[in-house]
N, CA, C and O of each residue as an XYZ file, in Angstrom:
348
protein
N       0.838     -1.173      0.000
C       0.000      0.000      0.000
C       0.889      1.244      0.000
O       1.809      1.354      0.810
N       0.611      2.180     -0.911
C       1.419      3.397     -1.019
C       0.977      4.418      0.015
O      -0.214      4.621      0.253
N       1.955      5.042      0.612
C       1.648      6.103      1.562
C       1.736      7.438      0.830
O       2.741      7.744      0.189
N       0.684      8.217      0.932
C       0.681      9.517      0.262
C       1.243     10.575      1.196
O       1.056     10.525      2.412
N       1.927     11.522      0.603
C       2.480     12.616      1.391
C       1.395     13.654      1.609
O       0.594     13.935      0.717
N       1.381     14.215      2.801
C       0.397     15.241      3.116
C       0.923     16.599      2.676
O       2.110     16.897      2.810
N       0.022     17.409      2.150
C       0.391     18.754      1.730
C       0.326     19.658      2.961
O      -0.662     19.631      3.695
N       1.366     20.456      3.192
C       1.374     21.328      4.365
C       0.217     22.334      4.349
O      -0.261     22.737      3.289
N      -0.209     22.718      5.524
C      -1.317     23.654      5.668
C      -1.024     24.986      4.988
O      -1.920     25.588      4.397
N       0.216     25.449      5.066
C       0.562     26.726      4.432
C       0.330     26.685      2.919
O      -0.132     27.663      2.332
N       0.650     25.563      2.299
C       0.439     25.426      0.858
C      -1.053     25.430      0.542
O      -1.481     26.075     -0.416
N      -1.851     24.710      1.344
C      -3.302     24.705      1.131
C      -3.874     26.116      1.251
O      -4.697     26.531      0.435
N      -3.435     26.844      2.266
C      -3.931     28.211      2.445
C      -3.561     29.091      1.259
O      -4.381     29.878      0.787
N      -2.340     28.962      0.781
C      -1.915     29.774     -0.362
C      -2.691     29.421     -1.625
O      -3.047     30.309     -2.399
N      -2.954     28.146     -1.841
C      -3.712     27.733     -3.028
C      -5.142     28.257     -2.955
O      -5.656     28.800     -3.933
N      -5.785     28.098     -1.802
C      -7.164     28.568     -1.651
C      -7.249     30.090     -1.772
O      -8.173     30.613     -2.394
N      -6.292     30.795     -1.182
C      -6.259     32.258     -1.306
C      -6.009     32.674     -2.748
O      -6.618     33.622     -3.242
N      -5.126     31.975     -3.410
C      -4.803     32.325     -4.797
C      -6.017     32.186     -5.698
O      -6.237     33.024     -6.573
N      -6.810     31.137     -5.496
C      -8.007     30.959     -6.316
C      -8.984     32.122     -6.133
O      -9.525     32.648     -7.105
N      -9.199     32.508     -4.898
C     -10.149     33.589     -4.625
C      -9.613     34.940     -5.078
O     -10.348     35.740     -5.658
N      -8.346     35.195     -4.818
C      -7.754     36.479     -5.200
C      -7.723     36.613     -6.719
O      -7.999     37.686     -7.256
N      -7.389     35.534     -7.406
C      -7.359     35.572     -8.860
C      -8.744     35.870     -9.418
O      -8.877     36.655    -10.357
N      -9.775     35.254     -8.852
C     -11.138     35.503     -9.322
C     -11.545     36.956     -9.111
O     -12.175     37.559     -9.980
N     -11.190     37.516     -7.963
C     -11.543     38.908     -7.678
C     -10.793     39.859     -8.612
O     -11.390     40.787     -9.157
N      -9.503     39.637     -8.797
C      -8.729     40.500     -9.689
C      -9.249     40.424    -11.130
O      -9.391     41.448    -11.798
N      -9.528     39.218    -11.597
C     -10.040     39.056    -12.951
C     -11.394     39.740    -13.094
O     -11.631     40.459    -14.064
N     -12.282     39.516    -12.128
C     -13.606     40.121    -12.191
C     -13.554     41.633    -12.172
O     -14.256     42.292    -12.938
N     -12.727     42.187    -11.302
C     -12.599     43.646    -11.239
C     -12.033     44.200    -12.542
O     -12.470     45.247    -13.019
N     -11.069     43.500    -13.109
C     -10.480     43.957    -14.360
C     -11.448     43.893    -15.526
O     -11.520     44.825    -16.327
N     -12.192     42.799    -15.628
C     -13.144     42.654    -16.734
C     -14.292     43.650    -16.596
O     -14.733     44.230    -17.589
N     -14.775     43.849    -15.382
C     -15.843     44.840    -15.176
C     -15.352     46.230    -15.569
O     -16.080     47.001    -16.195
N     -14.124     46.540    -15.201
C     -13.562     47.846    -15.578
C     -13.460     47.981    -17.092
O     -13.836     49.008    -17.657
N     -12.954     46.945    -17.742
C     -12.794     46.998    -19.199
C     -14.142     47.140    -19.894
O     -14.277     47.926    -20.832
N     -15.129     46.394    -19.446
C     -16.419     46.401    -20.134
C     -17.303     47.586    -19.768
O     -18.217     47.919    -20.523
N     -17.059     48.226    -18.638
C     -17.927     49.331    -18.232
C     -17.429     50.698    -18.699
O     -18.212     51.646    -18.763
N     -16.160     50.814    -19.021
C     -15.634     52.082    -19.529
C     -15.732     52.043    -21.057
O     -15.123     51.186    -21.697
N     -16.497     52.969    -21.638
C     -16.729     52.904    -23.094
C     -15.454     52.889    -23.946
O     -15.387     52.160    -24.936
N     -14.461     53.670    -23.581
C     -13.240     53.684    -24.396
C     -12.463     52.373    -24.265
O     -11.780     51.961    -25.202
N     -12.566     51.718    -23.103
C     -11.932     50.409    -22.946
C     -12.735     49.321    -23.637
O     -12.157     48.373    -24.168
N     -14.064     49.440    -23.640
C     -14.926     48.415    -24.238
C     -14.653     48.273    -25.732
O     -14.778     47.183    -26.291
N     -14.283     49.373    -26.373
C     -13.950     49.299    -27.796
C     -12.715     48.436    -28.046
O     -12.591     47.817    -29.103
N     -11.823     48.398    -27.095
C     -10.577     47.631    -27.210
C     -10.609     46.338    -26.380
O      -9.558     45.803    -26.028
N     -11.799     45.843    -26.071
C     -11.950     44.696    -25.166
C     -11.220     43.451    -25.647
O     -10.687     42.694    -24.835
N     -11.189     43.230    -26.952
C     -10.529     42.004    -27.438
C      -9.027     42.022    -27.178
O      -8.390     40.969    -27.197
N      -8.453     43.188    -26.938
C      -7.035     43.282    -26.580
C      -6.835     43.396    -25.072
O      -5.858     42.880    -24.529
N      -7.759     44.070    -24.402
C      -7.581     44.339    -22.973
C      -7.950     43.164    -22.075
O      -7.356     42.999    -21.010
N      -8.912     42.349    -22.481
C      -9.289     41.212    -21.632
C      -8.134     40.205    -21.509
O      -7.898     39.725    -20.400
N      -7.408     39.859    -22.564
C      -6.220     39.011    -22.356
C      -5.171     39.664    -21.452
O      -4.476     38.975    -20.706
N      -5.057     40.998    -21.520
C      -4.135     41.700    -20.620
C      -4.588     41.543    -19.176
O      -3.770     41.339    -18.280
N      -5.898     41.639    -18.954
C      -6.443     41.458    -17.606
C      -6.168     40.039    -17.107
O      -5.820     39.854    -15.940
N      -6.317     39.055    -17.959
C      -6.065     37.664    -17.574
C      -4.609     37.479    -17.152
O      -4.332     36.917    -16.093
N      -3.697     37.948    -17.969
C      -2.266     37.809    -17.654
C      -1.916     38.590    -16.388
O      -1.183     38.096    -15.532
N      -2.440     39.802    -16.274
C      -2.140     40.625    -15.091
C      -2.664     39.973    -13.819
O      -1.999     40.018    -12.784
N      -3.838     39.372    -13.881
C      -4.372     38.732    -12.676
C      -3.524     37.528    -12.269
O      -3.329     37.279    -11.079
N      -3.019     36.779    -13.257
C      -2.142     35.651    -12.934
C      -0.789     36.114    -12.389
O      -0.203     35.441    -11.540
N      -0.297     37.236    -12.857
C       1.007     37.735    -12.407
C       0.912     38.328    -10.994
O       1.809     38.121    -10.177
N      -0.150     39.050    -10.710
C      -0.286     39.738     -9.417
C      -0.704     38.783     -8.301
O      -0.352     39.003     -7.142
N      -1.448     37.729     -8.629
C      -1.996     36.815     -7.620
C      -0.964     36.236     -6.652
O      -1.221     36.271     -5.449
N       0.181     35.708     -7.083
C       1.112     35.112     -6.116
C       1.610     36.094     -5.049
O       1.823     35.715     -3.897
N       1.791     37.354     -5.442
C       2.272     38.341     -4.478
C       1.220     38.627     -3.415
O       1.543     38.745     -2.233
N      -0.014     38.737     -3.825
C      -1.085     39.026     -2.871
C      -1.451     37.811     -2.023
O      -1.761     37.955     -0.840
N      -1.418     36.620     -2.613
C      -1.827     35.451     -1.836
C      -0.809     35.128     -0.741
O      -1.187     34.630      0.320
N       0.451     35.397     -0.976
C       1.439     35.188      0.083
C       1.192     36.097      1.265
O       1.358     35.687      2.414
N       0.796     37.330      0.994
C       0.513     38.295      2.054
C      -0.752     37.916      2.831
O      -0.769     37.979      4.061
N      -1.801     37.525      2.120
C      -3.077     37.204      2.770
C      -2.995     35.870      3.504
O      -3.471     35.764      4.634
N      -2.404     34.852      2.887
C      -2.346     33.524      3.507
C      -1.538     33.543      4.799
O      -1.853     32.813      5.738
N      -0.512     34.365      4.852
C       0.285     34.481      6.072
C      -0.557     34.969      7.235
O      -0.377     34.515      8.365
N      -1.478     35.892      6.972
C      -2.299     36.470      8.021
C      -3.399     35.523      8.484
O      -4.036     35.778      9.506
N      -3.633     34.441      7.760
C      -4.683     33.501      8.134
C      -4.235     32.518      9.214
O      -5.063     31.812      9.789
N      -2.953     32.469      9.489
C      -2.444     31.569     10.525
C      -2.306     32.328     11.839
O      -1.652     33.370     11.887
N      -2.900     31.826     12.879
C      -2.888     32.493     14.180
C      -1.468     32.609     14.730
O      -1.173     33.534     15.487
N      -0.595     31.687     14.360
C       0.772     31.731     14.878
C       1.557     32.922     14.339
O       2.591     33.275     14.906
N       1.097     33.544     13.266
C       1.792     34.685     12.690
C       1.334     36.021     13.272
O       1.803     37.079     12.850
N       0.430     35.974     14.227
C      -0.024     37.191     14.893
C       0.734     37.318     16.207
O       1.039     36.313     16.849
N       1.034     38.523     16.602
C       1.678     38.730     17.898
C       0.674     38.458     19.007
O      -0.532     38.436     18.763
N       1.151     38.256     20.195
C       0.288     37.948     21.325
C      -0.756     39.044     21.526
O      -0.416     40.210     21.724
N      -2.018     38.658     21.473
C      -3.106     39.602     21.681
C      -3.473     40.413     20.460
O      -4.535     41.037     20.443
N      -2.635     40.430     19.435
C      -2.905     41.227     18.242
C      -4.104     40.676     17.472
O      -4.801     41.434     16.799
N      -4.349     39.385     17.561
C      -5.458     38.791     16.817
C      -6.796     39.307     17.315
O      -7.785     39.258     16.584
N      -6.845     39.804     18.548
C      -8.094     40.386     19.055
C      -8.380     41.737     18.433
O      -9.538     42.096     18.221
N      -7.328     42.488     18.140
C      -7.475     43.843     17.607
C      -7.774     43.841     16.114
O      -8.504     44.710     15.638
N      -7.232     42.892     15.368
C      -7.410     42.854     13.927
C      -6.390     43.703     13.212
O      -5.507     44.293     13.836
N      -6.512     43.763     11.914
C      -5.618     44.564     11.084
C      -6.346     44.981      9.825
O      -7.569     44.867      9.752
N      -5.617     45.461      8.837
C      -6.203     45.948      7.594
C      -6.984     44.855      6.871
O      -8.032     45.129      6.285
N      -6.490     43.626      6.907
C      -7.157     42.536      6.176
C      -8.342     41.994      6.952
O      -9.427     41.837      6.391
N      -8.157     41.704      8.232
C      -9.205     41.018      8.988
C     -10.234     41.951      9.602
O     -11.295     41.500     10.032
N      -9.945     43.217      9.649
C     -10.919     44.189     10.168
C     -10.872     44.387     11.644
O     -11.644     45.179     12.186
C-alpha cells in the first residue's frame, strides 16, 4: 500500500487564497474593461491583458493574505485587535 504525502497547511492556504484572489482581480479587471466605453472598444485586446495581469499579481497578494490567516503569525493579543485585512 502506497503512503501519500500530506500537503502542508501553508500550501493549502496559499492555493485557496490564490483561487479567490485571482477571481476577484479578474472580475474587477473585466468589469472595468467592459464598463468604460473607451476600454470596451478595445476589449478584445484588454481582456487578455487582464487575464495575464491577474495571474502575475496573484502570487504576491496570496502570500501576504495567507500568512495572516495563521494564528501563529499574529503577535500575542494582536489577533483580538485585527488589522487591515481582517478588520
